[in-house]
N, CA, C and O of each residue as an XYZ file, in Angstrom:
340
protein
N       2.610    -37.546    -13.446
C       2.939    -38.823    -13.982
C       2.200    -39.917    -12.421
O       2.264    -41.145    -12.482
N       1.592    -39.229    -11.227
C       1.351    -40.604    -10.372
C      -0.832    -41.087    -10.679
O      -1.580    -41.916    -10.161
N      -1.020    -40.001    -11.762
C      -2.137    -40.954    -12.559
C      -3.625    -40.323    -12.043
O      -4.589    -40.952    -12.478
N      -3.840    -39.529    -11.447
C      -4.336    -38.829    -10.834
C      -5.451    -37.190    -11.713
O      -5.223    -36.152    -12.334
N      -6.270    -37.737    -11.338
C      -7.029    -35.951    -12.034
C      -8.369    -35.534    -10.703
O      -9.118    -35.938     -9.813
N      -7.846    -34.391    -11.522
C      -8.364    -33.235    -10.842
C      -9.367    -32.620    -11.571
O      -9.377    -32.508    -12.797
N     -10.570    -32.052    -10.469
C     -11.443    -31.167    -11.273
C     -11.384    -29.839    -10.506
O     -10.960    -30.032     -9.366
N     -11.729    -28.299    -10.811
C     -11.506    -27.060    -10.147
C     -12.847    -27.079    -10.403
O     -13.487    -27.389    -11.407
N     -13.289    -26.532     -8.865
C     -14.552    -26.527     -8.508
C     -14.713    -24.987     -8.441
O     -14.442    -24.868     -7.246
N     -14.944    -23.798     -8.834
C     -14.799    -22.572     -8.024
C     -16.122    -22.656     -6.782
O     -17.019    -23.489     -6.914
N     -16.102    -22.043     -6.033
C     -17.099    -22.216     -5.027
C     -17.207    -20.431     -4.265
O     -16.372    -19.555     -4.041
N     -18.993    -20.586     -4.028
C     -18.845    -19.057     -3.805
C     -19.564    -18.917     -2.464
O     -20.692    -19.265     -2.112
N     -18.723    -18.397     -1.924
C     -18.849    -18.463     -0.130
C     -17.995    -17.002     -0.225
O     -17.287    -16.419     -1.046
N     -18.799    -16.671      1.876
C     -18.513    -14.762      1.727
C     -17.706    -15.012      2.431
O     -17.743    -15.718      3.438
N     -16.098    -13.928      1.545
C     -14.674    -13.805      2.238
C     -14.687    -12.848      3.016
O     -13.587    -12.418      3.365
N     -15.883    -12.213      3.530
C     -15.770    -10.850      4.086
C     -15.087    -11.477      5.352
O     -15.334    -12.576      5.849
N     -13.938    -10.297      5.869
C     -13.307    -10.326      6.995
C     -14.122    -10.154      8.073
O     -14.960     -9.336      7.692
N     -14.506    -10.649      9.919
C     -14.888    -10.128     10.967
C     -14.199     -9.702     11.964
O     -13.284    -10.261     12.567
N     -14.750     -8.515     12.144
C     -13.538     -7.831     13.224
C     -13.123     -8.549     14.249
O     -13.557     -9.438     14.982
N     -12.087     -7.874     14.090
C     -10.614     -8.974     15.187
C     -10.518    -10.354     15.040
O     -10.113    -11.171     15.866
N     -11.098    -10.613     13.443
C     -10.340    -12.012     12.731
C      -8.895    -12.331     12.916
O      -8.251    -11.547     12.219
N      -8.221    -13.039     13.473
C      -6.892    -13.073     12.839
C      -6.536    -13.681     11.768
O      -7.296    -14.574     11.392
N      -4.889    -13.312     10.676
C      -4.826    -13.720      9.435
C      -5.479    -15.477      9.302
O      -6.410    -15.782      8.557
N      -4.686    -16.516     10.264
C      -4.793    -17.140     10.477
C      -6.018    -17.903     10.412
O      -6.009    -18.918      9.716
N      -7.333    -17.495     11.181
C      -8.231    -17.672     11.319
C      -9.488    -17.447     10.220
O     -10.337    -18.275      9.892
N      -9.309    -15.880      9.699
C      -9.897    -15.559      8.438
C      -9.580    -16.682      7.282
O     -10.387    -17.226      6.528
N      -8.257    -16.851      7.365
C      -8.189    -17.636      6.102
C      -8.375    -19.317      6.420
O      -8.084    -20.025      5.457
N      -8.735    -19.889      7.407
C      -8.995    -21.376      7.894
C     -10.768    -21.118      7.814
O     -11.422    -22.088      7.433
N     -11.486    -19.893      8.150
C     -12.284    -19.786      8.013
C     -12.650    -19.898      6.801
O     -13.285    -20.943      6.660
N     -12.493    -18.979      5.313
C     -12.976    -18.894      4.156
C     -12.577    -20.261      3.264
O     -13.084    -20.638      2.208
N     -11.651    -20.787      3.933
C     -11.277    -22.130      3.198
C     -12.120    -23.364      3.972
O     -11.692    -24.447      3.573
N     -12.897    -23.471      4.689
C     -13.626    -24.220      5.672
C     -14.436    -23.659      4.821
O     -14.413    -24.451      3.879
N     -15.472    -22.401      4.405
C     -16.575    -22.374      3.930
C     -16.324    -22.619      2.235
O     -17.309    -22.885      1.546
N     -15.190    -22.533      1.707
C     -15.416    -23.254      0.122
C     -15.817    -24.384      0.145
O     -16.854    -24.727     -0.422
N     -14.586    -25.664      1.231
C     -14.889    -26.394      0.997
C     -16.392    -27.049      0.998
O     -16.880    -27.920      0.278
N     -16.933    -26.295      2.082
C     -18.532    -26.814      2.618
C     -19.752    -26.719      1.563
O     -20.810    -27.347      1.562
N     -19.026    -25.223      0.191
C     -19.669    -25.054     -0.165
C     -19.657    -25.592     -2.010
O     -20.140    -24.737     -2.753
N     -19.212    -26.740     -2.631
C     -18.634    -27.185     -3.132
C     -19.410    -28.980     -3.047
O     -19.147    -29.553     -1.990
N     -19.979    -29.510     -3.704
C     -20.473    -31.200     -3.222
C     -19.454    -32.052     -3.455
O     -18.905    -32.050     -4.557
N     -19.081    -32.857     -2.503
C     -18.692    -33.927     -2.446
C     -19.490    -35.643     -3.327
O     -20.498    -36.326     -3.141
N     -18.301    -35.674     -4.280
C     -18.492    -36.703     -4.906
C     -18.181    -38.385     -4.366
O     -17.039    -38.422     -3.909
N     -18.521    -39.068     -4.330
C     -18.540    -40.916     -3.327
C     -16.662    -40.592     -4.563
O     -16.314    -39.800     -5.439
N     -15.902    -42.059     -3.655
C     -14.624    -41.657     -4.553
C     -13.298    -40.298     -4.423
O     -12.140    -40.138     -4.811
N     -14.249    -39.592     -3.696
C     -13.576    -37.997     -4.009
C     -12.228    -37.641     -2.979
O     -12.246    -38.158     -1.862
N     -11.750    -37.278     -3.135
C     -10.696    -36.022     -1.844
C     -10.545    -34.669     -2.822
O     -10.194    -34.494     -3.989
N     -11.127    -33.551     -1.403
C     -11.452    -32.440     -1.778
C     -10.562    -31.722     -1.070
O     -10.265    -32.143      0.048
N      -9.976    -30.543     -1.547
C      -8.614    -29.679     -1.706
C      -8.725    -28.190     -1.373
O      -8.176    -27.393     -2.134
N      -9.360    -27.768     -0.350
C      -9.688    -26.622     -0.649
C      -8.764    -25.481      0.203
O      -8.400    -25.803      1.334
N      -8.411    -24.255     -0.288
C      -7.773    -23.240      0.390
C      -7.778    -21.970      0.289
O      -8.258    -21.571     -0.772
N      -7.316    -20.948      1.211
C      -7.230    -19.600      0.254
C      -5.897    -18.855      1.069
O      -5.052    -19.169      1.908
N      -6.310    -17.602      0.210
C      -4.807    -17.005      0.493
C      -5.473    -15.454      0.401
O      -6.396    -15.036     -0.298
N      -4.490    -14.673      1.549
C      -4.860    -14.008      2.175
C      -3.815    -12.652      2.271
O      -3.000    -13.221      2.997
N      -3.218    -11.274      2.084
C      -2.435    -10.648      2.007
C      -2.674     -9.741      3.591
O      -3.624     -8.989      3.810
N      -1.745    -10.001      4.394
C      -2.570     -9.221      5.475
C      -1.265     -8.186      5.760
O      -0.115     -8.542      5.500
N      -1.602     -6.790      6.358
C      -0.657     -6.103      6.827
C      -0.987     -5.179      8.238
O      -1.999     -4.555      8.559
N       0.221     -5.359      8.876
C      -0.060     -5.024     10.189
C      -0.746     -3.838     10.471
O      -1.314     -3.577     11.532
N      -0.653     -2.991      9.280
C      -0.320     -1.266      9.420
C      -2.402     -1.127      9.265
O      -3.086     -0.163      9.607
N      -2.826     -2.295      8.723
C      -4.209     -1.975      8.026
C      -5.028     -3.098      9.141
O      -6.256     -3.167      9.098
N      -4.431     -3.739      9.877
C      -5.446     -4.494     11.058
C      -6.583     -5.170     10.027
O      -7.756     -5.037     10.374
N      -6.293     -5.919      8.722
C      -7.479     -6.363      7.927
C      -6.537     -6.624      6.876
O      -5.545     -6.096      6.374
N      -7.566     -8.113      6.688
C      -6.906     -8.298      5.368
C      -7.242     -7.610      3.997
O      -8.331     -7.073      3.798
N      -6.123     -7.667      2.960
C      -6.828     -6.879      1.433
C      -8.046     -6.788      1.322
O      -8.750     -5.795      1.504
N      -8.495     -8.379      0.858
C      -9.842     -8.797      0.322
C      -9.620     -8.782     -1.365
O      -8.596     -9.169     -1.929
N     -10.557     -8.363     -1.876
C     -10.534     -8.590     -3.530
C     -10.574     -7.119     -3.902
O     -11.191     -6.256     -3.278
N     -10.003     -6.976     -4.756
C     -10.035     -5.823     -4.929
C     -10.877     -5.521     -5.602
O     -11.033     -6.258     -6.575
N     -11.899     -4.253     -5.456
C     -13.545     -3.630     -5.942
C     -13.524     -3.810     -7.751
O     -14.163     -4.514     -8.534
N     -12.068     -2.426     -7.953
C     -12.285     -2.232     -9.586
C     -11.236     -2.153     -9.644
O     -10.654     -2.653     -8.682
N     -10.273     -1.465    -10.825
C      -9.053     -1.806    -11.456
C      -7.989     -0.754    -10.555
O      -6.871     -0.996    -10.099
N      -8.850      0.551    -10.496
C      -8.089      1.364    -10.053
C      -7.664      1.087     -8.132
O      -6.877      1.702     -7.412
N      -8.741     -0.291     -7.775
C      -8.588      0.054     -5.984
C      -7.510     -1.436     -6.348
O      -6.810     -1.657     -5.360
N      -7.277     -2.322     -7.354
C      -5.817     -3.523     -7.637
C      -4.822     -2.106     -7.836
O      -4.007     -1.755     -6.983
N      -4.923     -1.799     -8.383
C      -3.333     -0.352     -8.520
C      -3.046     -0.148     -7.322
O      -2.169     -0.887     -6.876
N      -3.584      0.784     -6.465
C      -3.466      0.944     -5.244
C      -3.037     -0.055     -4.315
O      -2.278      0.131     -3.364
N      -3.709     -1.387     -4.743
C      -3.005     -2.438     -3.964
C      -1.763     -2.968     -4.091
O      -0.960     -2.979     -3.158
N      -1.491     -3.501     -5.401
C      -0.041     -3.171     -5.933
C       0.582     -1.707     -5.516
O       1.308     -1.713     -4.522
N       0.478     -1.107     -5.837
C       1.121      0.094     -5.323
C       2.127     -0.036     -4.007
O       3.347     -0.053     -3.842
N       0.633     -0.138     -2.936
C       0.978     -0.266     -1.363
C       2.327     -1.387     -1.411
O       3.524     -1.187     -1.201
N       1.617     -2.576     -1.761
C       2.801     -3.410     -1.295
C       3.950     -3.631     -2.557
O       4.693     -4.610     -2.495
N       4.050     -2.712     -3.652
C       6.079     -2.663     -4.075
C       6.310     -2.095     -2.937
O       6.923     -2.690     -2.051
N       5.852     -0.856     -2.795
C       6.227      0.290     -1.834
C       6.526     -0.364     -0.513
O       7.240      0.344      0.196
N       6.211     -1.410     -0.033
C       6.434     -2.111      1.285
C       7.431     -2.647      0.698
O       8.452     -2.266      1.271
N       7.826     -3.808     -0.732
C       9.118     -4.673     -1.300
C      10.054     -3.905     -1.070
O      10.988     -4.351     -0.403
N      10.112     -2.259     -1.632
C      10.977     -1.483     -1.655
C      11.627     -1.139     -0.272
O      12.844     -0.965     -0.200
N      10.769     -1.038      0.891
C      11.728     -1.017      1.604
C      12.295     -2.444      2.655
O      13.323     -2.780      3.242
N      11.305     -2.816      2.497
C      12.385     -4.569      3.158
C      13.765     -4.842      2.164
O      14.507     -5.799      2.387
């Protein structure tokens, strides 16, 4: 209704965690990397974001699953934690 148009531009950026990096700093760095990896067109406002799943017991972000089995294991872990809460 606002008359705005949107374009999605996937960005190729390094999303690996740097040891000691906090969850907030990690998400900020990755979001900024995505923003910098996409071209800016004149008269355009860009929005970049990142979402991360972080468990204190792991002391690092989950990251992207490298296989279906790894994705299943991540979901099992999160499901077990949700049942505890």
